[in-house]
C-alpha positions as CSV (number, residue, x, y, z in Angstrom):
1,M,11.3,-18.6,3.9
2,L,8.3,-18.0,6.6
3,N,8.4,-19.9,9.8
4,R,5.7,-22.6,9.8
5,N,4.7,-21.9,13.3
6,M,4.4,-18.1,12.6
7,L,2.5,-19.2,9.4
8,S,-0.1,-21.2,11.6
9,D,-0.2,-18.3,13.8
10,D,-1.5,-16.2,11.1
11,I,-4.0,-18.3,10.0
12,A,-5.4,-19.1,13.4
13,S,-5.4,-15.1,14.0
14,M,-7.5,-14.6,10.7
15,K,-9.9,-17.4,11.7
16,E,-10.3,-15.9,15.1
17,L,-10.7,-12.0,14.1
18,F,-12.6,-12.9,11.0
19,P,-14.4,-16.2,11.1
20,K,-16.4,-15.8,8.0
21,L,-13.2,-15.6,5.8
22,N,-12.3,-19.1,4.7
23,L,-8.9,-20.3,4.1
24,I,-9.3,-21.1,0.3
25,S,-5.3,-22.0,-0.6
26,L,-2.2,-22.7,1.1
27,D,0.1,-23.2,-1.8
28,G,3.5,-23.8,-0.3
29,E,3.4,-20.9,2.3
30,V,1.0,-18.7,0.6
31,P,-2.2,-18.2,2.5
32,S,-5.1,-17.1,0.5
33,F,-9.0,-16.2,2.2
34,E,-12.4,-15.9,0.9
35,G,-15.9,-15.2,2.2
36,E,-17.8,-12.4,4.0
37,L,-16.2,-9.7,5.7
38,E,-18.5,-8.1,8.1
39,I,-18.2,-4.5,9.0
40,C,-19.2,-3.2,12.4
41,D,-19.1,0.5,14.1
42,S,-17.0,1.3,17.1
43,N,-19.9,0.1,19.3
44,N,-19.6,-3.5,17.3
45,I,-22.8,-2.8,15.8
46,Y,-23.3,-4.7,12.7
47,W,-23.7,-2.3,9.4
48,D,-23.0,-4.7,6.2
49,S,-20.7,-7.2,4.7
50,F,-19.1,-7.7,1.7
51,Q,-18.1,-10.8,-0.1
52,I,-14.3,-10.7,-0.5
53,K,-11.3,-12.5,-1.7
54,I,-7.7,-12.3,-0.3
55,L,-4.8,-13.4,-2.3
56,S,-1.3,-13.4,-0.8
57,S,1.8,-12.5,-3.1
58,K,4.1,-15.4,-3.9
59,N,6.9,-14.5,-1.3
60,Y,4.5,-14.0,1.6
61,P,5.0,-12.3,3.9
62,Y,7.3,-9.8,2.1
63,G,4.9,-9.0,-1.0
64,V,1.6,-7.1,-1.0
65,P,-1.8,-9.1,-1.4
66,E,-4.2,-8.5,-3.7
67,T,-7.9,-8.0,-2.5
68,Y,-11.0,-8.4,-4.5
69,E,-14.7,-7.5,-3.8
70,V,-16.2,-10.1,-5.8
71,T,-20.2,-9.6,-5.9
72,E,-20.0,-6.1,-7.6
73,K,-21.7,-4.7,-4.5
74,I,-19.1,-1.6,-4.7
75,E,-20.0,0.4,-8.1
76,R,-16.8,-0.4,-10.7
77,I,-15.7,3.2,-11.2
78,V,-12.4,4.7,-10.4
79,D,-13.2,7.2,-7.9
80,R,-14.4,4.4,-5.6
81,H,-10.9,2.9,-5.9
82,I,-11.9,-0.2,-7.5
83,S,-10.8,-1.7,-10.9
84,P,-13.7,-3.3,-13.2
85,A,-12.4,-6.8,-12.4
86,G,-12.8,-5.7,-8.5
87,L,-9.3,-5.2,-7.7
88,C,-9.5,-2.8,-4.4
89,C,-7.1,0.1,-4.3
90,L,-6.6,0.0,-0.2
91,N,-3.6,2.6,-0.2
92,I,-1.0,4.0,-2.5
93,H,1.2,1.1,-3.5
94,H,4.5,2.5,-2.3
95,A,3.0,2.4,1.4
96,L,2.1,-1.0,1.0
97,Q,5.4,-2.3,-0.1
98,H,7.2,-0.2,2.4
99,H,5.2,-2.2,5.0
100,A,5.7,-5.9,3.3
101,S,9.4,-4.9,3.0
102,T,9.7,-6.0,6.7
103,G,6.8,-8.5,6.6
104,L,3.1,-7.9,6.3
105,S,1.3,-10.9,7.9
106,I,-2.3,-11.5,6.2
107,T,-4.2,-10.7,9.4
108,D,-2.1,-7.2,9.9
109,Y,-2.5,-6.7,6.1
110,T,-6.6,-7.2,6.8
111,K,-6.9,-5.3,9.9
112,R,-4.9,-2.4,8.6
113,Y,-5.9,-2.2,5.2
114,V,-8.8,-4.4,4.0
115,Y,-11.3,-3.7,7.1
116,P,-10.6,0.1,6.7
117,F,-11.1,0.3,3.0
118,F,-14.6,-1.6,3.2
119,A,-15.7,0.4,6.2
120,N,-14.8,3.4,4.4
121,Q,-17.0,2.4,1.0
122,L,-19.7,2.4,3.3
123,Y,-19.1,5.9,5.0
124,F,-18.9,7.0,0.8
125,E,-22.4,5.4,0.5
126,Q,-23.7,7.5,3.5
127,K,-22.1,10.7,2.7
128,G,-20.8,10.8,-0.7
129,S,-17.1,11.1,0.2
130,F,-14.5,9.1,2.2
131,A,-14.0,9.4,5.6
132,S,-10.2,9.4,5.6
133,K,-7.7,11.0,3.1
134,E,-7.8,9.7,-0.4
135,Y,-4.8,10.0,-3.0
136,A,-5.5,11.1,-6.7
137,H,-5.3,9.0,-9.3
138,G,-2.6,7.6,-11.4
139,F,0.5,9.6,-11.4
140,A,-0.9,12.9,-9.6
141,G,-1.5,10.5,-6.4
142,V,2.5,9.4,-6.6
143,A,3.4,13.1,-6.8
144,Q,0.6,13.7,-3.8
145,F,2.5,10.8,-1.9
146,Y,6.3,12.4,-2.6
147,N,5.0,15.6,-1.4
148,E,2.9,14.7,1.6
149,Q,4.6,12.0,2.9
150,L,8.1,12.3,2.1
151,G,8.6,16.1,1.9
152,I,9.6,15.7,-1.4
153,T,8.1,18.9,-3.7
154,N,10.3,19.5,-6.5
155,P,10.6,16.8,-9.1
156,I,14.2,17.7,-9.8
157,V,14.8,16.5,-6.0
158,A,12.7,13.3,-6.6
159,T,14.6,12.3,-9.8
160,N,17.9,13.3,-7.9
161,I,16.9,11.0,-5.1
162,L,15.6,8.1,-7.5
163,E,18.7,8.0,-9.3
164,A,20.7,7.6,-6.1
165,I,18.5,4.7,-5.0
166,L,18.6,3.0,-8.3
167,T,22.4,3.4,-8.8
168,Q,23.1,3.1,-4.9
169,K,25.4,6.3,-5.0
170,F,24.4,8.2,-1.8
171,P,26.4,11.2,-0.2
172,K,28.0,10.8,3.1
173,L,25.6,11.7,5.9
174,N,27.5,14.6,6.9
175,S,27.9,15.9,3.3
176,P,25.2,18.4,1.4
177,C,22.2,16.5,0.9
178,I,21.1,15.3,-2.6
179,C,18.6,18.1,-2.9
180,G,21.1,20.8,-3.2
181,S,20.4,22.4,0.0
182,T,23.4,23.4,2.5
183,R,21.8,20.8,5.2
184,S,23.6,17.8,5.7
185,F,22.2,14.7,4.1
186,A,21.7,13.0,7.5
187,N,19.3,16.0,8.3
188,C,17.6,16.5,5.1
189,H,16.2,13.8,2.9
190,F,18.1,10.9,4.4
191,T,15.1,9.4,6.1
192,A,12.9,9.9,2.8
193,T,15.7,8.1,0.9
194,Q,15.6,5.2,3.3
195,Y,12.1,4.8,2.9
196,L,12.3,4.8,-1.1
197,D,15.1,2.1,-0.8
198,S,12.6,-0.3,0.7
199,I,10.4,-0.2,-2.2
200,G,10.6,-2.2,-5.2
201,R,13.1,-1.2,-8.0
202,N,10.3,-1.7,-10.8
203,T,8.2,1.0,-8.8
204,L,10.9,3.4,-8.3
205,K,12.2,3.3,-12.3
206,M,8.6,3.8,-13.5
207,D,8.3,7.1,-10.7
208,L,11.7,8.2,-12.2
209,N,10.4,7.7,-15.7
210,Y,7.0,9.7,-14.8
211,F,9.1,12.7,-13.3
212,T,11.7,13.0,-16.0
213,M,8.5,13.2,-18.2
214,L,7.0,15.9,-15.8
215,L,10.6,17.9,-16.1
216,S,10.3,17.6,-19.8
217,G,7.0,18.9,-20.2
218,N,5.6,15.7,-21.8
């Protein structure tokens, strides 16, 4: 359970950093905000603003909040990383879940993910592309994440690692790695395994299913 003083500090911090986002509910210990998010450049010059809603997860701060753009200022197409209902895809869900596994305050979430997302949308309006790297849509983006962030390029290795995590059966640190290399587990895919082990099991089960389908040619 979240410390009440910590929750109060989170809310006060949000009010200080984002004064036009208003606390709309505090159901138990779950803070949600709605209002205007102003975007400024590095010189604090105003660019534009968006009407948004941030809904915290029920197990705050150990879940991933949802962010909605409510006025349809952003075109509702997949290439803008927003759903028809206005749900914003701020980052690949794996990275968000990993962060939330150790606690993700609504202030940190807004600073690290929400604000950059909308600043990037304004950049897209000007340049026709995003300033920062974006993941592909669907499972292609998941495979890209495994490749670029975790160094897992082979779907066979991915399935082996995911099966080990889901069954909690790992080699000893000095034993050969899960991937089949001659390197020790500690010096090969141990870090990637620890990262994935912090993510929800439902996500890992879906990933395993997709990698298995990929290997089967379906």
